[in-house]
Phi, psi and omega in degrees: 000133176251142171253125180251132180234127172247104185264109177266197181284331182229342182229159173239121173263142183219159176203148171257131182232127176248115186057246183252014186240128173284120183274319180202161182201167179186182180209141177213154176281152177216163173250140182302322184286343183232031187299321180294315178298320181292318177295318179298320180298317186268331187234355186298336182271001178293149170298148184299123176283161176285331181205147174244125177256132186235132165244124185217136176268359178238163174272124183213066180295326181297322178295319179299317178296321179297318179300315181299320179286321183294314188245356179053050184226169177285143177238128178238132183245129182285145177231146176288139180232178182276335185215142166222112186052234180278349184282127184238126181285135181275348184289130174300327175241090187303329182295346179277351175276135177302135184298328180296321176297315183296318180292322177298319179292320178301313181296314181296315180294319181300326182276319191253326179047052177211184178295133190225148163241119183248119186242127178237116186257078178251214175306316167249151175260128177244143177229120183234143181245137180230135180271181188292343178266003181087010179276122175291123184268358183115181183195190182227147173234124183231159173298139173283180186301307182293324180295318177302313183291322180291327178296321177292319178301317183285332186265358182225156177269147171062024175238124178217121182228160176241148176294133180215142175289145182224144182280329182222157178252049180289154174300130189268155177248020172210155189295316182302312181291324180297319179291317180298312180293322180296321179295315179295317179302319179298319179291316180297316181298323179296314179298315183290327176298312181301318182291318186279333184253340182243316183284343177297338179276355180273173182284176185287345181269007183299149180226149175243124183244133183231143179214178178103161186298330181264004181304317180301327178293320179294315180299318183300324189253006180243147175264008176281136178284118180229146177262123183270122178233091184298335182254024187304312182293317179294325176296318177296322177298318179295317180298314181293321178296321178297319181292327182282337185277000000 
């Protein structure tokens, strides 16, 4: 049994995989100062895995040491590279690309092997384009839903809002709803701009793959056809880990 961990800026996504089958999965919020306690709280009671695969956007050597002591197992950490199979990273310095973006592209390319738009709606929203030969054409990084709202909270007085799912993006008649709808509208508009102005130049086999905690909100409010893969990054982590072993 393998335990896969995708450590983002605010959440940790996890999954248990036995051979080629994901047995269980989940996601939880964590604090940087208490990451070991948070991981222990949510995952400490698991049976010891044979190996733990980690994708992390933060440096967390203490957590890796805790895992080794907790489960007495091997720990492997994914790194961004310039090439994976036919997939080619466009960054002159590949290590500067977030590992979660790279794993999402690996998973999407491994499944579809065609022109792709890969969207990850996490703390930040990333949009990446890949051509039919597997060449990464570049991408975008935008504030995610909670980040947009928190920036408004921090930058203004007497405004405090919470993230909330909404059925419609109508113009609001109160500040809380206006900020909530505006943040979602900004994300949806970004996705639709990329599709209408950039992906129209791609072939008829192009696909759009979306993942991340806010992906259902984007899908709900967009008329763009997107394939939802909630475990996209973890699937990429598993693929890369298999190749490394």
